N, C-alpha and C positions, 0 to 999 in steps of 0.2 A: 281137401284141407279146409278147416273151419277158420273163420275170421274171428279175431278177438275184438270186441267192441269196448272201447274205452270211454268211460263216463267221467266228465270233469267233476272234481269234488265241489260240494256245495259250500258256500261261504256263510251260510246262515246256521244258527243253532237254535233249537227249540227247547224251551223249559216248560215243564208241567207245573203251572203255578199252584194248583190244588195240592199236588204231592209235596211241593216245596213248603207250602204253608203247614200242612199236616206234620211234616217232619220237623219243622221249626217249633211247632207247639209241643210235640212229643219230647223233643230234646230239652226245651225250656222247662217243661213241667217236671221232667225226670231230674234235671240238674237242680231245680229248686227244692225238690223233695230231698235229694241227697244232701244238699247244703243245709237244709233245716234239721235233718237228722244229725248232722255233724255239729252244728252250732247249738242245738237245743235237744240233747238226747233224752229219751223217755225216762231213764233213771233219774236224771236231774229234775225233770218236771215232777216226778213222783216225790222226790226229796223236798222240793219246794211246797208241794201240796201237804205232805206230812208236817212240815214245819209250820205252815199256815194253820193247819188244823190244831196243832199243839198250842200255838199262840192264842187261839181262840178259846182255849180251856183255862187260861190263867185267871186267877182271881186277885183282886186288888187287896193289898195288905194295909191295914191301918197302922201308920207309923207310930202312933201312941202306944201300941202294944209291943213294939220292938224297940228296945233301947239302943241296940247296936247299929241301927240303920242311920246312914248319913242324912242329915237334915239340910236340904237346900233352901237358901233364903233369897 
C-alpha cells in the first residue's frame, strides 16, 4: 500500500511583472485606438479635410460690385 504525501498549500502568490506590463500596454493601446475610432471616425476626418480644402478655394468678392450684399459698418 502506498502512502499519500500531503503538501501544505503555499501562502505566497507570484506575479510575472513583465507579462503584466505587456498586457497592460496592449490593452491600453487597443482601448485607445478603439476610442479614437469611435470619437473621430475616418469619414468625419475626410469630411473636415474636404471642407477645409473647399474653404481654401474661395475668393474675396468686392462689395462695390454687389448691390444686394449687406454692408456692415
